[in-house]
C-alpha positions in Angstrom: 47.3 43.4 226.7 48.7 40.0 225.8 50.2 39.0 222.4 47.1 37.0 221.8 44.9 40.1 221.9 46.9 41.6 219.1 46.6 38.6 216.8 44.2 38.9 213.9 41.0 36.8 214.2 40.0 34.1 211.8 37.5 36.7 210.4 40.4 39.1 209.7 42.3 36.4 207.8 39.4 35.1 205.8 38.1 38.6 205.0 41.5 39.8 203.9 42.2 36.7 201.8 38.8 36.6 200.1 38.6 40.4 199.7 41.5 40.7 197.3 41.8 37.3 195.7 39.4 35.1 193.8 38.7 31.4 192.9 41.1 28.7 193.8 43.8 31.1 195.0 41.3 32.6 197.5 40.4 29.1 198.7 44.0 28.2 199.3 44.7 31.5 201.1 41.7 31.2 203.2 42.3 27.5 203.8 45.7 28.3 205.2 44.2 30.3 208.1 40.7 28.8 208.5 41.1 25.1 207.6 38.8 23.0 205.4 35.9 25.4 205.8 38.1 28.2 204.5 38.9 26.2 201.4 35.2 25.5 200.8 34.2 29.2 201.4 37.1 30.4 199.3 35.9 28.3 196.4 32.4 29.5 196.8 33.7 33.1 197.0 35.5 32.6 193.7 32.4 31.2 192.0 29.9 33.7 193.3 31.8 36.8 194.5 30.0 39.8 196.1 29.2 39.4 199.7 31.0 36.0 199.6 34.3 37.8 199.0 34.5 40.0 202.1 34.7 40.2 205.8 31.0 39.5 206.4 31.6 36.0 205.1 34.4 35.5 207.6 32.3 36.9 210.5 29.4 34.6 209.6 31.8 31.6 209.7 33.1 32.7 213.2 29.6 32.8 214.5 29.2 29.0 214.3 29.8 27.4 217.7 30.1 24.0 219.3 26.3 23.8 219.9 25.8 24.2 216.2 28.3 21.4 215.4 26.5 19.1 217.8 23.2 20.0 216.2 24.6 19.1 212.8 26.1 15.9 214.0 22.7 14.9 215.6 20.9 15.7 212.3 23.4 13.7 210.3 23.0 10.7 212.6 19.2 10.8 212.3 19.5 10.8 208.5 21.7 7.6 208.6 23.4 8.6 205.3 25.4 5.7 204.0 27.2 7.6 201.2 28.9 10.2 203.3 30.9 10.4 206.5 30.1 13.3 208.9 33.3 15.1 208.1 32.3 15.3 204.4 28.7 16.4 205.3 30.0 18.9 207.9 31.2 21.3 205.2 27.8 21.3 203.6 26.1 22.1 206.9 28.5 25.0 207.6 28.1 26.3 204.1 24.4 26.6 204.6 24.9 28.2 208.0 27.2 30.8 206.6 24.8 31.4 203.6 22.0 32.3 206.1 24.0 35.4 207.2 23.9 36.8 203.6 21.1 39.4 203.5 20.7 38.9 199.8 19.0 35.6 200.3 15.7 35.5 202.1 15.3 31.7 201.9 17.1 28.6 200.9 15.5 28.3 197.5 16.9 31.7 196.6 20.5 30.9 197.6 20.5 27.3 196.3 21.1 28.3 192.7 24.3 30.1 193.6 25.5 27.5 196.1 24.9 24.6 193.7 26.8 26.5 191.0 29.8 27.2 193.3 29.8 23.7 195.0 31.8 21.9 192.3 34.4 24.7 192.2 34.8 24.8 196.0 37.7 22.2 195.9 36.7 20.6 199.3 33.5 19.1 197.8 33.6 15.4 198.4 30.1 14.7 197.0 27.9 16.1 194.2 25.3 18.8 195.0 22.4 16.4 195.2 24.1 14.4 197.8 24.7 17.4 200.1 21.7 19.6 199.3 19.7 18.4 202.3 22.7 19.2 204.7 23.1 22.6 203.2 19.4 23.3 203.7 19.5 22.2 207.3 22.6 24.4 207.9 20.8 27.4 206.2 17.7 27.0 208.5 19.8 26.6 211.6 21.9 29.7 210.8 18.8 31.7 210.0 17.1 30.7 213.2 20.2 31.3 215.4 20.6 34.8 213.9 17.0 35.6 214.6 17.4 34.6 218.2 20.7 36.1 219.5 22.6 34.1 222.1 22.4 35.6 225.6 25.7 36.8 227.1 25.0 34.8 230.2 25.1 31.5 228.6 
């Protein structure tokens, strides 16, 4: 086994940080290991708690791949939003995608109340909720669909 195989995954870091810490402290701890998405998810975890404060959150974040980011970039370019750069909208897409893994929420309308409440406290939020709501919704739908149709191991 190589040293790399012994290293904790991002899910390990995020789950450990979010599991025992809340709010801005969790965001900072997660952000140190998972980057800007970690800061965003840490802020949401502090505002909402529950599922958002554990390893399942981290595993949901790790499930997002390059094809998903390309999908979000393409959606963003189709929208031609003048008020946000893609890097600012990307966090909103990813938040929706991760939220789709939470079994508590059967649809976007159900999760939106919690996400909109946590968004201002997330620390990484560059825009108000109304400016990012559409991106979060697209991320939620993409994440839900991807989890319904598992990726094949062949490709």
